[in-house]
NULO-5654 format. One record per residue (C-alpha): residue in one letter; x, z, y. Coordinates in steps of 0.2 Angstrom, whole numbers, plus 5000, padded with zeros to 4 digits. Each point is the difference from the previous one (the first is absolute). Layout:
BEGIN
AXZY ...
//
This chain:
BEGIN
X542053685183 X499849885018 X499649824995 X501049865007 X499449955019 X500049835007 X501150065014 X501450064987 X500149804996 X500149935017 X502049984998 X499649884986 X498849895006 X500349845008 X499449945016 X499149845002 X499949885015 X499449855002 X500949845000 X498849915013 X500350055017 X498349975009 X499749965018 X498750105010 X500349905015 X499749815007 X501449905006 X499349825002 X500949885012 X498449864998 X500449905017 X501750035003 X500449944981 X499049855004 X501049965017 X501750034990 X499549884986 X499049865009 X500649985018 X501949965007 X501450125008 X500949965013 X501650085002 X500150065017 X501350105014 X499650135011 X499549875010 X498349965002 X499149854991 X499249895007 X498249944992 X499349845011 X498549955002 X499149875008 X498750115012 X498949885010 X499649794998 X500549895011 X499649865007 X498449985013 X498649854993 X498949925013 X498949885000 X500849845013 X499649855007 X501449874993 X499549875016 X501350085013 X499250184996 X501050165000 X500650084982 X500550185009 X501450084994 X500550074984 X500650164991 X501050054985 X500050134986 X500550165004 X501350074988 X500550205001 X500650114986 X499750184995 X501650124994 X500450104986 X501450124993 X500050094985 X499750214999 X501250124990 X499050104985 X500850124988 X499550104985 X501250174998 X500150074983 X501150174998 X500250054982 X500950164995 X501850024989 X499050104987 X498449904996 X501449854999 X501050074988 X498550084990 X499149844999 X501649864996 X499650014980 X498949954989 X500150164991 X499550105015 X498549905009 X498949864997 X500749945016 X501649985008 X499750055020 X501549905003 X499049824996 X498250075003 X500450055020 X500649835005 X498749884989 X498850155008 X500649995020 X500049815000 X497950004995 X499550125013 X501149895011 X499249864995 X498250095003 X500550065018 X500349825004 X498249974993 X499250135009 X500849975016 X499449804996 X498250095004 X500350065017 X500249935018 X501949995002 X500150175006 X500550114984 X498150075003 X499750014980 X498150095006 X499150145010 X499550174998 X498150014998 X500050174996 X501250175000 X499050094984 X501350145002 X501950055006 X500549914983 X498749864996 X499649835011 X498849874998 X500549855002 X498949814998 X501349924986 X501050144990 X500849854994 X501249975014 X500950164997 X501150044987 X500750184992 X501350085008 X500149915015 X500350045020 X498649945012 X500049995019 X498550065008 X499749915016 X498350045011 X499949785004 X501449885002 X501250065013 X499150165001 X500550164996 X501050024985 X499250144992 X501650024986 X500550004983 X499250054985 X500549984980 X498649944988 X500150104984 X498749894991 X498649875003 X498249994992 X499649845002 X498050024991 X499850135013 X500949925016 X501050175002 X501850045004 X500850174995 X501450045012 X501550104995 X499550165010 X498950005016 X499849865009 X500249985019 X498650125007 X499949875016 X499449874985 X498349945004 X498649874993 X500849825005 X501750025001 X501149894994 X500950004985 X501749895001 X501649994989 X501350125003 X501149915012 X499149885010 X499949975017 X498350045003 X499649855010 X498949824996 X501249884991 X501450144997 X500249984981 X499649894985 X498649865007 X498550004989 X498049924998 X499250125013 X501549955011 X499849814998 X498149994994 X499150055015 X498849955012 X500950085016 X500749895016 X500850125005 X501750064995 X501349904992 X500349894985 X501850014996 X500650055017 X498949855007 X498650085012 X498249954991 X499249985019 X501349855002 X499049874990 X498350104997 X499049974984 X501749924992 X500950144994 X498450094992 X499450004981 X498249914998 X498850144997 X498550064993 X499250175004 X499350094985 X498850125012 X499750144985 X499249884990 X500549954981 X501049864995 X499149854996 X500349824995 X499649955019 X501550105005 X501149924989 X499449825006 X500050055020 X501950055000 X500349844990 X498949915016 X501050115012 X501749934992 X499549835002 X499349995018 X501750075004 X501249884991 X499049884992 X498749954987 X501250014986 X501250135004 X499450114988 X500249884987 X501749945002 X500850225004 X499350044983 X499650175007 X499750154992 X498650155003 X501050185001 X498850144999 X499650184994 X499550054985 X498350055010 X499749815006 X500649944981 X498650124996 X498849955014 X500249824994 X499750054983 X498550065005 X499249865008 X499949914983 X499550164990 X498349995013 X499549844992 X500550014981 X498549994988 X500050034981 X498549974991 X500350144987 X498649934987 X501249835001 X501650084995 X500749984980 X500850144993 X500050215000 X500650045017 X499449995016 X500949885014 X501550065009 X499549995016 X501850015011 X501449894996 X501850054996 X500749995017 X499149965019 X499849815004 X501749925002 X499549875010 X498850005015 X499449805009 X501349934984 X501750115010 X500850114990 X499850195003 X501550115001 X499550205000 X501250155008 X499650184998 X501050005017 X498949875010 X498850075015 X498550044993 X498749925007 X500849845002 X500349844992 X501349875007 X500449824996 X501649994999 X501049815002 X501650064991 X500749805003 X500550105017 X500750134996 X501650064997 X501650125004 X501450035009 X501550114992 X501950065003 X500150134989 X499149954982 X499450184991 X501350074991 X501350155001 X500650085017 X501949974997 X501650045010 X501749934990 X499049984985 X499650174997 X497750024996 X500050164999 X500550155010 X500450184999 X499150155009 X500950135010 X499850184999 X500150125015 X501850034996 X500349835002 X500349964982 X499149894989 X498250074993 X499549964982 X498849865005 X500349825005 X498849875011 X500049815001 X498749895008 X499249845000 X499749895016 X499749855008 X499949905016 X498649895000 X498249955010 X498749894995 X499249865010 X498449915000 X500649845011 X498149955002 X499150145004 X498149895000 X500449954981 X499050114995 X498350105002 X499350184997 X498750085001 X499750225002 X498650145005 X499649944981 X499050134992 X500750094986 X499050054984 X499750164996 X501250094990 X501549915008 X501150095013 X498850155002 X498349905003 
//
């Protein structure tokens, strides 16, 4: 007589599902979170918001002869203004009816899709806003480094992207629009985008990868760090031509020259800021250093190189731990803010007291007549077994004083970071 086998008992066995949901991707919003919390918001209409500036100093100094001499003519301060208007960013989430009813109770699932998806969507939209803040204002999230296969592209910083997103591919701003692709999955450790299906056959190294729907022109989207903190005297600052006030609408700068960051790098940036706006400006503005993990590690390496331990003078039964729990929290006495969305090989000094946002639509559900969840319609014209909702916002971010800051780029990236 045959023995009872395990397969004969499967109908009796209980299935165990761990009640903790693990997250397999990042969704941080470092800089966007700081700007939301630490800067003011200006409610605006669809008309441009003005950012007034004192662009050029006035008055003509002279040495004069008060005994009937000519004191000469004078001049006055030049005032001007930049202009900014909101752009509109949304995120759409679509859920089938079956997924909704199959997870709407604790006896059915560990999470209710109707509850968890709105929370997930809000966090994802905040991540997208943070990604855009690390761009040049055109919604260019990154560039194609290598097309390794029809479904795999290597980029500089994979954390600038997210799973399932659609991205527009351009040859250059104002250049050729290659088309739109969808990302299946992002591997930020290898900086690989895995595409949902074959990519565009025309894509080559150096092509720009933009948020879907962005117009593909300079300054056409949310204005970020690379838009404001630049050395250029060309282009615009908030619709005001930089060439109108050469040197005044660009940020103090230190070229890293492909060398590793040093103490002098930070000191030079602070000195350049002082040359631009005065000796005490750095103290008054309470700025922060903003960088990716590569430069935080590079700054730590400076300290590790000069660390010294005399082994025979240590007490206890274990050797000294030569690395602390975290990288340094300050440089030149100022706070370091680390972001995995920041541009590798670059450090920015941000005076956030000059930053803010204009807004005519806070982040919220898209609503029509009180309705925030909308049905999907089938091919017959009848209702399909699915629904969709949107979060959206109408806002933009401004830096009212592009001189109040500093940055250094072309810094060496330590071994083990971003493919180096």
